[in-house]
C-alpha positions in Angstrom: -12.2 220.3 67.9 -11.5 216.8 68.7 -8.0 215.5 69.3 -7.6 214.9 65.5 -8.4 218.5 64.8 -11.9 217.9 63.4 -14.6 220.3 64.2 -17.2 218.9 66.5 -21.0 219.4 66.2 -22.3 218.1 69.4 -25.8 219.6 68.9 -25.8 221.1 72.4 -27.8 224.3 72.8 -26.2 227.4 71.5 -27.6 230.8 72.1 -27.3 233.7 69.8 -29.0 237.1 69.5 -29.7 238.9 66.3 -28.7 242.6 66.3 -32.2 243.9 67.3 -32.4 241.4 70.2 -28.9 242.3 71.4 -29.8 246.0 71.3 -33.0 245.4 73.2 -31.0 243.5 75.8 -28.5 246.3 76.2 -31.3 248.9 76.5 -32.9 246.7 79.2 -29.7 246.3 81.2 -29.1 250.1 81.0 -32.6 250.9 82.4 -32.6 248.0 84.8 -33.4 249.2 88.3 -35.4 252.3 87.3 -38.6 250.4 87.7 -40.2 249.2 91.0 -40.7 245.8 89.5 -36.9 245.2 89.2 -36.4 243.5 92.5 -32.8 243.3 93.7 -31.5 246.0 91.4 -30.4 249.4 92.5 -28.3 252.2 90.8 -25.1 250.7 92.1 -25.8 247.0 92.7 -27.5 243.8 91.6 -28.3 241.2 94.3 -28.2 237.6 93.2 -28.7 234.5 95.4 -27.0 231.2 95.6 -28.3 228.4 97.6 -27.5 224.9 98.8 -27.5 222.6 101.8 -25.7 223.6 104.9 -25.2 219.9 106.0 -25.0 216.5 104.4 -23.3 215.0 101.3 -23.7 218.1 99.1 -22.7 220.8 101.7 -19.1 220.6 100.5 -20.2 221.1 96.9 -22.4 224.0 97.9 -19.4 225.6 99.7 -17.3 225.2 96.6 -20.0 226.7 94.3 -20.3 229.7 96.7 -16.6 230.3 96.6 -16.5 230.0 92.8 -19.4 232.4 92.4 -17.8 234.9 94.9 -14.6 234.8 93.0 -16.2 235.3 89.7 -18.4 238.2 90.9 -15.4 239.8 92.5 -13.6 239.6 89.1 -16.7 241.1 87.4 -16.9 243.9 90.0 -13.2 244.7 89.6 -13.9 245.3 86.0 -16.6 247.8 86.8 -19.5 245.4 87.3 -22.4 245.3 85.0 -23.1 248.7 83.6 -21.5 250.2 86.7 -23.5 248.0 89.1 -21.6 245.6 91.4 -23.0 242.1 91.7 -23.6 241.2 95.4 -23.9 237.6 96.2 -26.2 236.5 99.0 -26.3 232.9 100.1 -29.3 230.9 101.4 -28.7 227.5 103.0 -30.9 224.9 104.4 -30.4 221.9 106.7 -31.8 218.4 106.4 -35.1 219.4 108.1 -35.6 222.5 105.9 -36.2 223.1 102.3 -34.6 225.2 99.5 -37.9 227.1 99.1 -38.0 228.0 102.9 -34.3 229.1 102.7 -35.0 231.3 99.7 -38.1 232.8 101.3 -36.1 233.7 104.4 -33.5 235.4 102.3 -36.1 237.2 100.3 -37.7 238.5 103.5 -34.4 240.2 104.4 -33.4 241.5 100.9 -34.8 241.8 97.4 -33.2 239.3 95.0 -32.8 239.8 91.2 -32.0 236.2 90.3 -30.9 232.9 91.8 -27.7 231.5 90.3 -26.4 227.9 90.5 -29.0 226.6 93.0 -28.1 223.3 94.6 -31.5 221.8 95.5 -31.3 218.3 94.3 -34.5 216.4 95.0 -36.4 219.6 95.5 -36.1 220.9 91.9 -39.8 220.8 91.0 -41.0 222.5 94.1 -38.2 225.1 93.9 -38.9 225.9 90.3 -42.6 226.1 91.0 -41.9 228.7 93.7 -39.4 230.8 91.7 -41.6 230.7 88.6 -44.6 231.8 90.7 -42.5 234.6 92.1 -41.2 235.7 88.7 -37.7 235.1 90.0 -35.2 234.2 87.3 -33.1 231.0 88.0 -29.9 230.3 86.1 -28.6 226.8 86.8 -25.5 225.0 85.5 -27.3 221.8 84.4 -30.9 220.7 84.0 -31.7 218.0 86.5 -34.9 216.9 84.8 -36.0 215.7 81.5 -37.6 218.0 79.0 -41.3 217.5 78.7 -44.0 218.3 76.3 -45.4 220.7 78.9 -44.8 224.4 78.4 -41.2 225.2 79.5 -40.7 227.6 82.4 -40.5 231.3 81.7 -37.8 232.3 84.2 -35.7 229.2 84.5 -32.6 228.8 82.4 -29.9 226.1 82.3 -26.4 226.4 80.7 -26.3 222.7 79.8 -28.9 220.1 79.0 -30.0 217.3 81.4 -28.1 214.0 81.5 -30.5 212.3 79.1 -29.9 214.9 76.4 -26.1 214.9 77.1 -26.0 211.1 76.8 -28.0 211.3 73.5 -25.5 213.8 72.0 -22.5 211.7 73.3 -23.9 208.5 71.8 -24.6 210.3 68.4 -21.1 211.7 68.4 -19.6 208.3 69.2 -21.7 206.5 66.6 -20.8 209.1 63.9 -17.2 209.7 64.7 -15.7 207.1 66.9 -17.3 203.7 66.3 -16.2 201.2 63.8 -18.9 200.0 61.3 -20.4 197.3 63.4 -19.1 198.3 66.9 -21.4 198.1 69.9 -21.3 200.8 72.5 -22.6 201.2 76.0 -22.8 204.3 78.3 -22.7 203.7 82.0 -23.9 206.4 84.4 -23.1 206.1 88.1 -24.5 208.8 90.4 -23.9 209.0 94.1 -25.7 211.6 96.1 
């Protein structure tokens, strides 16, 4: 709803499952960990990884993301976890001379990982996704950092929100349809500092 109480249709991605797909997902979650190919899943835990820089401008953001994830998974675990499995968060960090892929490899040498959540690897996205896709390791990120292309989309990489180009397009369409006067001009300014 907008401030005037009108329902908004922002055309952002929405995900829904039909009944059969939802039942399949529940069945998969229940049997998860019973197969050797389910890395990072055991009868009582699911291991997920977070990653980000240990130093530099984004180190503080990475620290905040880690604390938020830790708090969220603590809340999930207090409620019984996911089908009685506690979510265990492991963190991989890299310094300015290292890479996100190297950090994730080091972590995966120590422990099996089910999925990577909220990776903070700006500037290394393509190489990072290439590695995780090749490893069959699911990645769930907060926002796409790259533009959708005509190339086949990745199989194991999921984003909760669209990239900045798509978000800008949706914002402009909403402003044009709901906010702008008949002949008003509009501009969108994006300032990024990394």
